[in-house]
N, CA, C and O atoms as CSV, one atom per row, in Angstrom:
chain,resi,resn,atom,element,x,y,z
A,1,MET,N,N,-68.899,-78.888,188.591
A,1,MET,CA,C,-68.183,-78.418,187.509
A,1,MET,C,C,-68.911,-78.566,186.161
A,1,MET,O,O,-68.810,-77.708,185.284
A,2,SER,N,N,-69.639,-79.670,186.026
A,2,SER,CA,C,-70.355,-79.854,184.768
A,2,SER,C,C,-71.431,-78.776,184.571
A,2,SER,O,O,-71.662,-78.327,183.449
A,3,LYS,N,N,-72.087,-78.364,185.664
A,3,LYS,CA,C,-73.085,-77.300,185.584
A,3,LYS,C,C,-72.429,-75.999,185.247
A,3,LYS,O,O,-72.984,-75.231,184.462
A,4,LEU,N,N,-71.292,-75.711,185.789
A,4,LEU,CA,C,-70.514,-74.497,185.390
A,4,LEU,C,C,-70.189,-74.546,183.914
A,4,LEU,O,O,-70.392,-73.579,183.180
A,5,ARG,N,N,-69.700,-75.645,183.510
A,5,ARG,CA,C,-69.342,-75.747,182.107
A,5,ARG,C,C,-70.581,-75.433,181.209
A,5,ARG,O,O,-70.522,-74.682,180.235
A,6,GLU,N,N,-71.673,-76.060,181.614
A,6,GLU,CA,C,-72.901,-75.867,180.795
A,6,GLU,C,C,-73.316,-74.336,180.786
A,6,GLU,O,O,-73.734,-73.822,179.748
A,7,ILE,N,N,-73.197,-73.660,181.898
A,7,ILE,CA,C,-73.580,-72.225,181.941
A,7,ILE,C,C,-72.578,-71.436,181.125
A,7,ILE,O,O,-72.963,-70.527,180.389
A,8,GLN,N,N,-71.257,-71.774,181.243
A,8,GLN,CA,C,-70.276,-71.083,180.412
A,8,GLN,C,C,-70.609,-71.136,178.969
A,8,GLN,O,O,-70.540,-70.141,178.248
A,9,GLN,N,N,-70.986,-72.357,178.538
A,9,GLN,CA,C,-71.339,-72.546,177.054
A,9,GLN,C,C,-72.529,-71.731,176.679
A,9,GLN,O,O,-72.586,-71.164,175.588
A,10,GLU,N,N,-73.484,-71.664,177.569
A,10,GLU,CA,C,-74.703,-70.844,177.333
A,10,GLU,C,C,-74.285,-69.374,177.245
A,10,GLU,O,O,-74.793,-68.645,176.393
A,11,ARG,N,N,-73.404,-68.944,178.078
A,11,ARG,CA,C,-73.047,-67.484,178.093
A,11,ARG,C,C,-72.360,-67.122,176.793
A,11,ARG,O,O,-72.445,-65.978,176.347
A,12,GLU,N,N,-71.671,-68.088,176.170
A,12,GLU,CA,C,-70.999,-67.816,174.917
A,12,GLU,C,C,-71.902,-67.836,173.696
A,12,GLU,O,O,-71.524,-67.410,172.605
A,13,SER,N,N,-73.106,-68.344,173.914
A,13,SER,CA,C,-74.042,-68.489,172.783
A,13,SER,C,C,-74.813,-67.153,172.546
A,13,SER,O,O,-74.823,-66.254,173.387
A,14,ASP,N,N,-75.458,-67.080,171.349
A,14,ASP,CA,C,-76.233,-65.927,171.048
A,14,ASP,C,C,-77.515,-65.875,171.906
A,14,ASP,O,O,-78.055,-64.811,172.210
A,15,ALA,N,N,-77.958,-67.065,172.270
A,15,ALA,CA,C,-79.213,-67.144,173.077
A,15,ALA,C,C,-79.076,-66.333,174.409
A,15,ALA,O,O,-80.035,-65.742,174.906
A,16,TRP,N,N,-77.896,-66.343,174.919
A,16,TRP,CA,C,-77.635,-65.660,176.256
A,16,TRP,C,C,-77.923,-64.168,176.103
A,16,TRP,O,O,-78.532,-63.564,176.986
A,17,SER,N,N,-77.495,-63.573,175.000
A,17,SER,CA,C,-77.725,-62.144,174.859
A,17,SER,C,C,-79.162,-61.771,174.545
A,17,SER,O,O,-79.589,-60.630,174.725
A,18,ARG,N,N,-79.886,-62.757,174.075
A,18,ARG,CA,C,-81.314,-62.496,173.760
A,18,ARG,C,C,-82.206,-62.696,174.966
A,18,ARG,O,O,-83.395,-62.389,174.887
A,19,LEU,N,N,-81.707,-63.182,176.051
A,19,LEU,CA,C,-82.505,-63.363,177.274
A,19,LEU,C,C,-82.921,-62.025,177.818
A,19,LEU,O,O,-82.183,-61.055,177.647
A,20,PRO,N,N,-84.062,-61.918,178.465
A,20,PRO,CA,C,-84.434,-60.713,179.091
A,20,PRO,C,C,-83.474,-60.353,180.154
A,20,PRO,O,O,-82.886,-61.257,180.746
A,21,GLN,N,N,-83.258,-59.090,180.456
A,21,GLN,CA,C,-82.264,-58.673,181.360
A,21,GLN,C,C,-82.390,-59.269,182.735
A,21,GLN,O,O,-81.377,-59.628,183.336
A,22,VAL,N,N,-83.627,-59.395,183.276
A,22,VAL,CA,C,-83.863,-59.902,184.569
A,22,VAL,C,C,-83.429,-61.418,184.667
A,22,VAL,O,O,-82.884,-61.879,185.670
A,23,THR,N,N,-83.718,-62.145,183.541
A,23,THR,CA,C,-83.365,-63.562,183.470
A,23,THR,C,C,-81.870,-63.699,183.431
A,23,THR,O,O,-81.279,-64.516,184.137
A,24,ARG,N,N,-81.263,-62.879,182.586
A,24,ARG,CA,C,-79.809,-62.929,182.459
A,24,ARG,C,C,-79.155,-62.588,183.756
A,24,ARG,O,O,-78.193,-63.266,184.115
A,25,GLN,N,N,-79.611,-61.543,184.535
A,25,GLN,CA,C,-79.046,-61.266,185.808
A,25,GLN,C,C,-79.227,-62.413,186.773
A,25,GLN,O,O,-78.312,-62.721,187.538
A,26,HIS,N,N,-80.352,-63.037,186.761
A,26,HIS,CA,C,-80.631,-64.153,187.678
A,26,HIS,C,C,-79.672,-65.322,187.350
A,26,HIS,O,O,-79.118,-65.947,188.255
A,27,ASN,N,N,-79.488,-65.602,186.068
A,27,ASN,CA,C,-78.582,-66.638,185.598
A,27,ASN,C,C,-77.145,-66.352,185.983
A,27,ASN,O,O,-76.388,-67.247,186.357
A,28,GLU,N,N,-76.782,-65.056,185.879
A,28,GLU,CA,C,-75.390,-64.598,186.120
A,28,GLU,C,C,-75.148,-64.811,187.611
A,28,GLU,O,O,-74.099,-65.322,188.002
A,29,ALA,N,N,-76.135,-64.414,188.465
A,29,ALA,CA,C,-75.945,-64.612,189.891
A,29,ALA,C,C,-75.883,-66.105,190.260
A,29,ALA,O,O,-75.154,-66.497,191.171
A,30,ASN,N,N,-76.649,-66.916,189.549
A,30,ASN,CA,C,-76.602,-68.357,189.794
A,30,ASN,C,C,-75.194,-68.933,189.427
A,30,ASN,O,O,-74.645,-69.818,190.083
A,31,PHE,N,N,-74.681,-68.360,188.343
A,31,PHE,CA,C,-73.360,-68.799,187.862
A,31,PHE,C,C,-72.269,-68.466,188.891
A,31,PHE,O,O,-71.385,-69.275,189.176
A,32,VAL,N,N,-72.362,-67.279,189.421
A,32,VAL,CA,C,-71.384,-66.819,190.448
A,32,VAL,C,C,-71.488,-67.748,191.669
A,32,VAL,O,O,-70.488,-68.202,192.226
A,33,HIS,N,N,-72.782,-68.014,192.066
A,33,HIS,CA,C,-72.959,-68.892,193.260
A,33,HIS,C,C,-72.391,-70.299,193.018
A,33,HIS,O,O,-71.687,-70.849,193.864
A,34,LEU,N,N,-72.704,-70.855,191.876
A,34,LEU,CA,C,-72.154,-72.158,191.536
A,34,LEU,C,C,-70.619,-72.161,191.493
A,34,LEU,O,O,-69.973,-73.128,191.898
A,35,GLY,N,N,-70.075,-71.091,191.009
A,35,GLY,CA,C,-68.556,-71.003,191.024
A,35,GLY,C,C,-68.020,-71.035,192.407
A,35,GLY,O,O,-66.996,-71.675,192.646
A,36,ARG,N,N,-68.670,-70.363,193.357
A,36,ARG,CA,C,-68.147,-70.319,194.705
A,36,ARG,C,C,-68.294,-71.674,195.323
A,36,ARG,O,O,-67.395,-72.139,196.023
A,37,LEU,N,N,-69.405,-72.318,195.081
A,37,LEU,CA,C,-69.633,-73.692,195.643
A,37,LEU,C,C,-68.549,-74.680,195.026
A,37,LEU,O,O,-67.968,-75.505,195.732
A,38,ALA,N,N,-68.324,-74.550,193.719
A,38,ALA,CA,C,-67.379,-75.420,193.068
A,38,ALA,C,C,-65.951,-75.229,193.664
A,38,ALA,O,O,-65.233,-76.197,193.917
A,39,LYS,N,N,-65.578,-73.955,193.874
A,39,LYS,CA,C,-64.309,-73.615,194.444
A,39,LYS,C,C,-64.171,-74.294,195.817
A,39,LYS,O,O,-63.177,-74.960,196.108
A,40,PHE,N,N,-65.180,-74.105,196.628
A,40,PHE,CA,C,-65.111,-74.660,198.000
A,40,PHE,C,C,-65.011,-76.232,197.974
A,40,PHE,O,O,-64.204,-76.843,198.675
A,41,HIS,N,N,-65.895,-76.836,197.110
A,41,HIS,CA,C,-65.832,-78.321,197.051
A,41,HIS,C,C,-64.516,-78.839,196.509
A,41,HIS,O,O,-63.972,-79.833,196.989
A,42,ASN,N,N,-63.991,-78.109,195.446
A,42,ASN,CA,C,-62.700,-78.622,194.944
A,42,ASN,C,C,-61.586,-78.435,195.923
A,42,ASN,O,O,-60.679,-79.264,196.000
A,43,PHE,N,N,-61.633,-77.314,196.710
A,43,PHE,CA,C,-60.577,-77.083,197.610
A,43,PHE,C,C,-60.589,-78.170,198.763
A,43,PHE,O,O,-59.549,-78.706,199.147
A,44,ILE,N,N,-61.826,-78.456,199.283
A,44,ILE,CA,C,-62.009,-79.498,200.272
A,44,ILE,C,C,-61.593,-80.834,199.714
A,44,ILE,O,O,-60.868,-81.582,200.370
A,45,GLY,N,N,-62.037,-81.146,198.516
A,45,GLY,CA,C,-61.727,-82.458,197.933
A,45,GLY,C,C,-60.285,-82.654,197.672
A,45,GLY,O,O,-59.751,-83.733,197.926
A,46,ARG,N,N,-59.616,-81.625,197.160
A,46,ARG,CA,C,-58.176,-81.650,196.891
A,46,ARG,C,C,-57.434,-81.916,198.186
A,46,ARG,O,O,-56.552,-82.773,198.244
A,47,ASP,N,N,-57.793,-81.184,199.213
A,47,ASP,CA,C,-56.981,-81.341,200.523
A,47,ASP,C,C,-57.310,-82.699,201.139
A,47,ASP,O,O,-56.428,-83.336,201.715
A,48,THR,N,N,-58.526,-83.144,201.034
A,48,THR,CA,C,-58.868,-84.479,201.529
A,48,THR,C,C,-58.060,-85.586,200.920
A,48,THR,O,O,-57.487,-86.430,201.609
A,49,ILE,N,N,-58.028,-85.559,199.579
A,49,ILE,CA,C,-57.240,-86.594,198.813
A,49,ILE,C,C,-55.702,-86.416,199.141
A,49,ILE,O,O,-55.000,-87.417,199.286
A,50,ALA,N,N,-55.229,-85.264,199.246
A,50,ALA,CA,C,-53.866,-85.041,199.582
A,50,ALA,C,C,-53.511,-85.527,201.028
A,50,ALA,O,O,-52.451,-86.096,201.288
A,51,THR,N,N,-54.467,-85.259,201.927
A,51,THR,CA,C,-54.288,-85.740,203.293
A,51,THR,C,C,-54.313,-87.265,203.349
A,51,THR,O,O,-53.513,-87.860,204.070
A,52,LEU,N,N,-55.199,-87.902,202.616
A,52,LEU,CA,C,-55.262,-89.359,202.508
A,52,LEU,C,C,-53.987,-89.927,201.952
A,52,LEU,O,O,-53.510,-90.956,202.430
A,53,ALA,N,N,-53.408,-89.268,200.929
A,53,ALA,CA,C,-52.147,-89.719,200.333
A,53,ALA,C,C,-51.101,-89.665,201.376
A,53,ALA,O,O,-50.323,-90.615,201.459
A,54,THR,N,N,-50.995,-88.665,202.176
A,54,THR,CA,C,-49.968,-88.513,203.172
A,54,THR,C,C,-50.155,-89.542,204.252
A,54,THR,O,O,-49.193,-90.215,204.623
A,55,ILE,N,N,-51.385,-89.697,204.787
A,55,ILE,CA,C,-51.651,-90.580,205.847
A,55,ILE,C,C,-51.310,-92.014,205.469
A,55,ILE,O,O,-50.652,-92.740,206.215
A,56,THR,N,N,-51.789,-92.405,204.259
A,56,THR,CA,C,-51.531,-93.780,203.792
A,56,THR,C,C,-50.104,-94.126,203.579
A,56,THR,O,O,-49.729,-95.299,203.561
A,57,SER,N,N,-49.281,-93.089,203.413
A,57,SER,CA,C,-47.844,-93.300,203.299
A,57,SER,C,C,-47.225,-93.750,204.591
A,57,SER,O,O,-46.188,-94.414,204.606
A,58,TYR,N,N,-47.883,-93.375,205.703
A,58,TYR,CA,C,-47.323,-93.716,207.055
A,58,TYR,C,C,-48.090,-94.925,207.632
A,58,TYR,O,O,-47.481,-95.844,208.180
A,59,VAL,N,N,-49.431,-94.915,207.504
A,59,VAL,CA,C,-50.267,-95.950,208.138
A,59,VAL,C,C,-51.246,-96.490,207.138
A,59,VAL,O,O,-52.266,-95.855,206.871
A,60,ASN,N,N,-50.968,-97.648,206.574
A,60,ASN,CA,C,-51.934,-98.127,205.595
A,60,ASN,C,C,-52.737,-99.301,206.122
A,60,ASN,O,O,-53.692,-99.728,205.473
A,61,SER,N,N,-52.385,-99.823,207.257
A,61,SER,CA,C,-53.133,-100.986,207.813
A,61,SER,C,C,-54.585,-100.574,208.151
A,61,SER,O,O,-55.493,-101.383,207.961
A,62,PHE,N,N,-54.813,-99.429,208.611
A,62,PHE,CA,C,-56.136,-98.927,208.930
A,62,PHE,C,C,-57.021,-98.927,207.723
A,62,PHE,O,O,-58.162,-99.383,207.790
A,63,PHE,N,N,-56.521,-98.421,206.609
A,63,PHE,CA,C,-57.294,-98.262,205.360
A,63,PHE,C,C,-57.448,-99.614,204.691
A,63,PHE,O,O,-58.341,-99.789,203.862
A,64,SER,N,N,-56.565,-100.614,205.043
A,64,SER,CA,C,-56.728,-101.964,204.367
A,64,SER,C,C,-57.510,-102.902,205.195
A,64,SER,O,O,-57.591,-104.089,204.878
A,65,HIS,N,N,-58.116,-102.398,206.293
A,65,HIS,CA,C,-58.968,-103.248,207.125
A,65,HIS,C,C,-60.164,-103.650,206.282
A,65,HIS,O,O,-60.593,-102.918,205.390
A,66,ARG,N,N,-60.712,-104.873,206.596
A,66,ARG,CA,C,-61.792,-105.433,205.757
A,66,ARG,C,C,-63.015,-104.577,205.763
A,66,ARG,O,O,-63.799,-104.626,204.816
A,67,ILE,N,N,-63.218,-103.776,206.816
A,67,ILE,CA,C,-64.407,-102.884,206.803
A,67,ILE,C,C,-64.241,-101.693,205.855
A,67,ILE,O,O,-65.215,-101.264,205.236
A,68,LEU,N,N,-63.028,-101.154,205.732
A,68,LEU,CA,C,-62.852,-99.971,204.940
A,68,LEU,C,C,-62.298,-100.281,203.524
A,68,LEU,O,O,-62.424,-99.426,202.648
A,69,VAL,N,N,-61.726,-101.394,203.274
A,69,VAL,CA,C,-61.013,-101.600,201.985
A,69,VAL,C,C,-61.933,-101.460,200.821
A,69,VAL,O,O,-61.551,-100.855,199.819
A,70,ASP,N,N,-63.137,-101.989,200.896
A,70,ASP,CA,C,-64.046,-101.852,199.765
A,70,ASP,C,C,-64.549,-100.433,199.561
A,70,ASP,O,O,-64.733,-99.975,198.434
A,71,ARG,N,N,-64.759,-99.775,200.632
A,71,ARG,CA,C,-65.192,-98.358,200.544
A,71,ARG,C,C,-64.113,-97.464,199.918
A,71,ARG,O,O,-64.359,-96.627,199.050
A,72,MET,N,N,-62.885,-97.711,200.436
A,72,MET,CA,C,-61.739,-96.931,199.880
A,72,MET,C,C,-61.573,-97.144,198.385
A,72,MET,O,O,-61.401,-96.222,197.588
A,73,ALA,N,N,-61.637,-98.411,198.072
A,73,ALA,CA,C,-61.469,-98.784,196.563
A,73,ALA,C,C,-62.590,-98.169,195.750
A,73,ALA,O,O,-62.342,-97.614,194.680
A,74,ALA,N,N,-63.838,-98.257,196.244
A,74,ALA,CA,C,-64.973,-97.725,195.483
A,74,ALA,C,C,-64.819,-96.157,195.348
A,74,ALA,O,O,-65.099,-95.590,194.292
A,75,MET,N,N,-64.387,-95.520,196.399
A,75,MET,CA,C,-64.217,-94.059,196.348
A,75,MET,C,C,-63.105,-93.653,195.363
A,75,MET,O,O,-63.271,-92.762,194.529
A,76,LEU,N,N,-62.010,-94.324,195.496
A,76,LEU,CA,C,-60.841,-94.005,194.569
A,76,LEU,C,C,-61.208,-94.325,193.178
A,76,LEU,O,O,-60.940,-93.511,192.294
A,77,ASN,N,N,-61.814,-95.469,192.893
A,77,ASN,CA,C,-62.165,-95.873,191.560
A,77,ASN,C,C,-63.219,-94.794,191.007
A,77,ASN,O,O,-63.120,-94.394,189.847
A,78,TYR,N,N,-64.129,-94.378,191.778
A,78,TYR,CA,C,-65.182,-93.368,191.321
A,78,TYR,C,C,-64.451,-92.139,190.902
A,78,TYR,O,O,-64.640,-91.673,189.778
A,79,PHE,N,N,-63.616,-91.585,191.756
A,79,PHE,CA,C,-62.924,-90.315,191.387
A,79,PHE,C,C,-62.051,-90.517,190.156
A,79,PHE,O,O,-62.077,-89.709,189.228
A,80,LEU,N,N,-61.256,-91.631,190.154
A,80,LEU,CA,C,-60.387,-91.844,189.011
A,80,LEU,C,C,-61.161,-91.975,187.737
A,80,LEU,O,O,-60.772,-91.429,186.705
A,81,HIS,N,N,-62.259,-92.700,187.798
A,81,HIS,CA,C,-63.098,-92.936,186.560
A,81,HIS,C,C,-63.620,-91.552,186.043
A,81,HIS,O,O,-63.628,-91.298,184.838
A,82,ASN,N,N,-64.040,-90.697,186.957
A,82,ASN,CA,C,-64.602,-89.428,186.518
A,82,ASN,C,C,-63.478,-88.442,186.029
A,82,ASN,O,O,-63.727,-87.619,185.147
A,83,LEU,N,N,-62.251,-88.537,186.607
A,83,LEU,CA,C,-61.226,-87.617,186.254
A,83,LEU,C,C,-60.509,-88.001,184.972
A,83,LEU,O,O,-59.983,-87.121,184.290
A,84,VAL,N,N,-60.466,-89.291,184.613
A,84,VAL,CA,C,-59.756,-89.685,183.420
A,84,VAL,C,C,-60.560,-90.546,182.452
A,84,VAL,O,O,-60.067,-90.929,181.391
A,85,GLY,N,N,-61.789,-90.844,182.824
A,85,GLY,CA,C,-62.686,-91.671,181.994
A,85,GLY,C,C,-63.386,-90.875,180.943
A,85,GLY,O,O,-63.003,-89.740,180.661
A,86,PRO,N,N,-64.438,-91.464,180.336
A,86,PRO,CA,C,-65.112,-90.821,179.212
A,86,PRO,C,C,-65.849,-89.566,179.629
A,86,PRO,O,O,-66.165,-88.758,178.755
A,87,ASN,N,N,-66.157,-89.335,180.938
A,87,ASN,CA,C,-66.881,-88.132,181.334
A,87,ASN,C,C,-65.947,-86.932,181.722
A,87,ASN,O,O,-66.404,-85.875,182.156
A,88,LYS,N,N,-64.650,-87.158,181.543
A,88,LYS,CA,C,-63.720,-86.092,182.010
A,88,LYS,C,C,-63.952,-84.728,181.347
A,88,LYS,O,O,-63.653,-83.685,181.927
A,89,ARG,N,N,-64.495,-84.757,180.111
A,89,ARG,CA,C,-64.754,-83.433,179.472
A,89,ARG,C,C,-65.828,-82.629,180.087
A,89,ARG,O,O,-65.939,-81.438,179.798
A,90,ASN,N,N,-66.658,-83.233,180.954
A,90,ASN,CA,C,-67.732,-82.570,181.656
A,90,ASN,C,C,-67.108,-81.606,182.684
A,90,ASN,O,O,-67.755,-80.636,183.078
A,91,PHE,N,N,-65.875,-81.853,183.118
A,91,PHE,CA,C,-65.270,-81.109,184.113
A,91,PHE,C,C,-64.346,-79.976,183.647
A,91,PHE,O,O,-63.776,-79.227,184.440
A,92,LYS,N,N,-64.227,-79.891,182.249
A,92,LYS,CA,C,-63.384,-78.842,181.691
A,92,LYS,C,C,-64.122,-77.534,181.641
A,92,LYS,O,O,-65.114,-77.386,180.926
A,93,VAL,N,N,-63.653,-76.633,182.369
A,93,VAL,CA,C,-64.219,-75.255,182.400
A,93,VAL,C,C,-63.123,-74.313,182.098
A,93,VAL,O,O,-61.951,-74.673,182.211
A,94,LYS,N,N,-63.459,-73.089,181.707
A,94,LYS,CA,C,-62.403,-72.073,181.507
A,94,LYS,C,C,-61.909,-71.608,182.856
A,94,LYS,O,O,-62.674,-71.550,183.818
A,95,GLN,N,N,-60.668,-71.285,182.929
A,95,GLN,CA,C,-60.001,-70.817,184.167
A,95,GLN,C,C,-60.237,-71.818,185.270
A,95,GLN,O,O,-60.841,-71.480,186.288
A,96,MET,N,N,-59.779,-73.032,185.097
A,96,MET,CA,C,-59.903,-74.092,186.132
A,96,MET,C,C,-59.283,-73.633,187.485
A,96,MET,O,O,-59.754,-74.002,188.561
A,97,ASN,N,N,-58.248,-72.842,187.383
A,97,ASN,CA,C,-57.565,-72.374,188.568
A,97,ASN,C,C,-58.445,-71.460,189.371
A,97,ASN,O,O,-58.293,-71.404,190.591
A,98,ASP,N,N,-59.315,-70.771,188.786
A,98,ASP,CA,C,-60.254,-69.916,189.519
A,98,ASP,C,C,-61.171,-70.753,190.454
A,98,ASP,O,O,-61.668,-70.266,191.470
A,99,TYR,N,N,-61.360,-71.987,190.074
A,99,TYR,CA,C,-62.199,-72.854,190.834
A,99,TYR,C,C,-61.456,-73.885,191.680
A,99,TYR,O,O,-62.038,-74.847,192.180
A,100,GLU,N,N,-60.109,-73.643,191.825
A,100,GLU,CA,C,-59.264,-74.503,192.616
A,100,GLU,C,C,-59.300,-75.960,192.051
A,100,GLU,O,O,-59.172,-76.920,192.811
A,101,PHE,N,N,-59.473,-76.105,190.724
A,101,PHE,CA,C,-59.587,-77.445,190.159
A,101,PHE,C,C,-58.314,-77.801,189.392
A,101,PHE,O,O,-57.993,-77.165,188.388
A,102,ASN,N,N,-57.625,-78.767,189.842
A,102,ASN,CA,C,-56.459,-79.295,189.197
A,102,ASN,C,C,-56.539,-80.810,189.101
A,102,ASN,O,O,-56.056,-81.515,189.987
A,103,PRO,N,N,-57.130,-81.304,188.060
A,103,PRO,CA,C,-57.352,-82.752,187.880
A,103,PRO,C,C,-56.045,-83.573,187.887
A,103,PRO,O,O,-56.004,-84.684,188.415
A,104,GLY,N,N,-55.054,-83.045,187.335
A,104,GLY,CA,C,-53.746,-83.690,187.282
A,104,GLY,C,C,-53.240,-83.988,188.692
A,104,GLY,O,O,-52.780,-85.101,188.945
A,105,GLU,N,N,-53.311,-83.023,189.621
A,105,GLU,CA,C,-52.844,-83.199,190.998
A,105,GLU,C,C,-53.710,-84.193,191.662
A,105,GLU,O,O,-53.190,-85.016,192.415
A,106,LEU,N,N,-55.024,-84.193,191.447
A,106,LEU,CA,C,-55.935,-85.166,192.073
A,106,LEU,C,C,-55.578,-86.561,191.613
A,106,LEU,O,O,-55.512,-87.485,192.423
A,107,VAL,N,N,-55.341,-86.730,190.294
A,107,VAL,CA,C,-55.051,-88.109,189.775
A,107,VAL,C,C,-53.729,-88.530,190.368
A,107,VAL,O,O,-53.607,-89.694,190.752
A,108,LYS,N,N,-52.729,-87.677,190.474
A,108,LYS,CA,C,-51.397,-88.049,191.031
A,108,LYS,C,C,-51.556,-88.525,192.474
A,108,LYS,O,O,-50.986,-89.538,192.880
A,109,ASN,N,N,-52.364,-87.753,193.253
A,109,ASN,CA,C,-52.533,-88.161,194.702
A,109,ASN,C,C,-53.338,-89.450,194.814
A,109,ASN,O,O,-53.043,-90.265,195.688
A,110,ILE,N,N,-54.320,-89.664,193.985
A,110,ILE,CA,C,-55.108,-90.865,193.995
A,110,ILE,C,C,-54.185,-92.070,193.691
A,110,ILE,O,O,-54.286,-93.113,194.337
A,111,CYS,N,N,-53.264,-91.904,192.676
A,111,CYS,CA,C,-52.338,-92.987,192.373
A,111,CYS,C,C,-51.363,-93.233,193.515
A,111,CYS,O,O,-50.951,-94.364,193.772
A,112,ARG,N,N,-50.994,-92.119,194.212
A,112,ARG,CA,C,-50.132,-92.337,195.444
A,112,ARG,C,C,-50.897,-93.167,196.486
A,112,ARG,O,O,-50.324,-94.062,197.106
A,113,ILE,N,N,-52.137,-92.883,196.671
A,113,ILE,CA,C,-52.930,-93.707,197.614
A,113,ILE,C,C,-52.952,-95.158,197.211
A,113,ILE,O,O,-52.712,-96.030,198.046
A,114,TYR,N,N,-53.234,-95.444,195.948
A,114,TYR,CA,C,-53.177,-96.800,195.437
A,114,TYR,C,C,-51.829,-97.432,195.772
A,114,TYR,O,O,-51.789,-98.528,196.330
A,115,VAL,N,N,-50.779,-96.795,195.458
A,115,VAL,CA,C,-49.435,-97.367,195.693
A,115,VAL,C,C,-49.194,-97.589,197.103
A,115,VAL,O,O,-48.632,-98.616,197.483
A,116,ASN,N,N,-49.611,-96.631,197.955
A,116,ASN,CA,C,-49.393,-96.792,199.409
A,116,ASN,C,C,-50.180,-97.936,200.013
A,116,ASN,O,O,-49.744,-98.579,200.968
A,117,LEU,N,N,-51.315,-98.171,199.455
A,117,LEU,CA,C,-52.212,-99.276,199.970
A,117,LEU,C,C,-51.907,-100.645,199.328
A,117,LEU,O,O,-52.463,-101.658,199.754
A,118,ALA,N,N,-51.038,-100.683,198.316
A,118,ALA,CA,C,-50.692,-101.886,197.646
A,118,ALA,C,C,-49.886,-102.844,198.539
A,118,ALA,O,O,-49.512,-103.931,198.098
């Protein structure tokens, strides 16, 4: 998402229009490709977190096992830090829905996982 944001900002600048046509077409194709990858990763990530939120509401002993508890905590803390921490602006792109990106929903589900595992 941060790379998409970077390219979106470049597209809005005057420098973009001054690029040679071949370079601009190449950058545009790269932008479309990155958009598709971002959409796929966001879709998979969103569904994975939602599934974990549902599973942990029924069975939390598995995820609280000493082997997994540190890994789960590290993963959830990493996502939460990136979604609400100082780097959150790196993920702000135009038309977030086009990329299946809904940070509010992700944060809500991560918090549900925390509550379920408490």
